[in-house]
C-alpha positions as CSV (number, residue, x, y, z in Angstrom):
1,X,82.8,78.6,94.9
2,X,83.0,77.1,91.4
3,X,80.9,80.0,90.0
4,X,83.3,82.7,91.3
5,X,86.2,80.6,90.0
6,X,84.4,80.6,86.6
7,X,83.7,84.4,86.6
8,X,87.3,84.8,87.9
9,X,88.4,82.9,85.1
10,X,86.5,84.9,82.5
11,X,87.2,88.3,84.2
12,X,90.9,87.5,83.7
13,X,90.9,86.2,80.1
14,X,88.7,89.3,79.4
15,X,91.9,91.0,80.8
16,X,94.3,89.3,79.2
17,X,92.4,89.7,75.8
18,X,92.2,93.6,76.4
19,X,95.6,94.3,77.5
20,X,97.2,92.4,74.3
21,X,94.9,93.8,71.7
22,X,95.4,97.9,73.7
23,X,99.1,97.2,73.2
24,X,99.3,95.4,69.9
25,X,97.0,98.0,68.3
26,X,98.7,101.5,70.1
27,X,102.3,102.0,68.5
28,X,104.9,102.1,70.8
29,X,105.4,105.5,69.3
30,X,102.5,106.4,71.3
31,X,104.6,105.4,75.0
32,X,107.9,107.1,73.9
33,X,105.9,110.3,73.5
34,X,103.7,110.3,76.5
35,X,105.8,108.8,79.3
36,X,105.0,110.1,82.5
37,X,107.2,109.0,85.4
38,X,107.0,111.2,88.3
39,X,109.8,109.9,90.0
40,X,111.9,111.2,87.1
41,X,110.2,114.2,86.9
42,X,111.1,115.0,91.1
43,X,114.7,113.4,91.3
44,X,116.0,113.6,87.6
45,X,116.8,110.2,88.1
46,X,115.3,107.0,86.2
47,X,113.1,104.7,88.4
48,X,113.7,100.9,88.2
49,X,110.2,100.8,85.9
50,X,111.3,103.5,83.6
51,X,111.1,101.5,79.9
52,X,108.7,98.8,80.8
53,X,105.8,100.2,79.0
54,X,107.8,100.6,76.4
55,X,109.7,97.4,76.3
56,X,106.5,95.5,76.4
57,X,105.1,97.4,73.3
58,X,108.2,96.4,72.1
59,X,108.0,92.6,72.6
60,X,104.5,92.6,71.6
61,X,105.4,94.9,68.3
62,X,108.2,91.7,67.3
63,X,110.8,94.5,68.0
64,X,113.0,92.7,70.8
65,X,116.3,95.3,70.5
66,X,114.2,97.9,71.1
67,X,112.6,96.3,73.7
68,X,116.0,95.2,75.3
69,X,117.5,98.9,75.2
70,X,114.3,100.6,76.8
71,X,114.2,97.9,79.9
72,X,116.8,94.8,79.8
73,X,116.0,93.2,83.0
74,X,112.4,93.2,81.9
75,X,113.1,91.7,78.9
76,X,115.3,88.8,79.7
77,X,113.7,88.4,83.2
78,X,110.3,89.4,83.7
79,X,108.5,89.0,80.3
80,X,109.6,85.4,80.1
81,X,108.2,85.0,83.4
82,X,105.0,86.9,83.1
83,X,104.4,85.1,79.7
84,X,105.0,82.0,81.6
85,X,102.8,82.3,84.4
86,X,99.8,83.8,82.0
87,X,100.0,80.6,79.3
88,X,100.1,78.3,82.5
89,X,97.0,80.1,83.8
90,X,95.2,80.4,80.3
91,X,96.1,76.8,79.7
92,X,94.8,75.4,83.0
93,X,91.6,77.3,82.3
94,X,90.9,75.5,79.2
95,X,91.8,72.1,80.2
96,X,89.5,72.6,83.2
97,X,86.9,73.6,81.0
98,X,87.2,70.6,78.6
99,X,88.3,67.7,81.5
100,X,85.9,69.7,84.6
101,X,88.8,68.7,87.0
102,X,89.3,71.2,89.9
103,X,92.8,72.0,89.2
104,X,93.6,75.6,90.0
105,X,96.0,77.8,88.2
106,X,99.2,79.4,90.1
107,X,97.7,82.9,89.7
108,X,94.3,81.0,91.3
109,X,96.6,79.1,93.7
110,X,97.6,82.6,94.9
111,X,94.2,84.7,95.2
112,X,92.4,81.5,96.5
113,X,95.1,80.8,99.3
114,X,95.7,77.2,97.8
115,X,98.9,75.0,98.0
116,X,99.3,73.9,94.7
């Protein structure tokens, strides 16, 4: 079981790095010009998730005003909560490697069915 957790931890770290690097390298204008929302195309209305990718990219480029204009709820609520969960996950992984304890992060508790 410990090997599975270690592999799962490394996979998450690689995913976090890949997402951060990808969104940091690609300019926000790319997402503005190449947005494809099938719900918007079919109905003509914006879906609840329209603008999240652009808002996330704007946050990573330190442009909070644009991020708020693309999706205010994501900027104020979802991004800080997601950032907290990712930081807590990374902190737990690093602390577990240093101290060799068996404490699980929030994400591991969800996927492994453990109670914190």
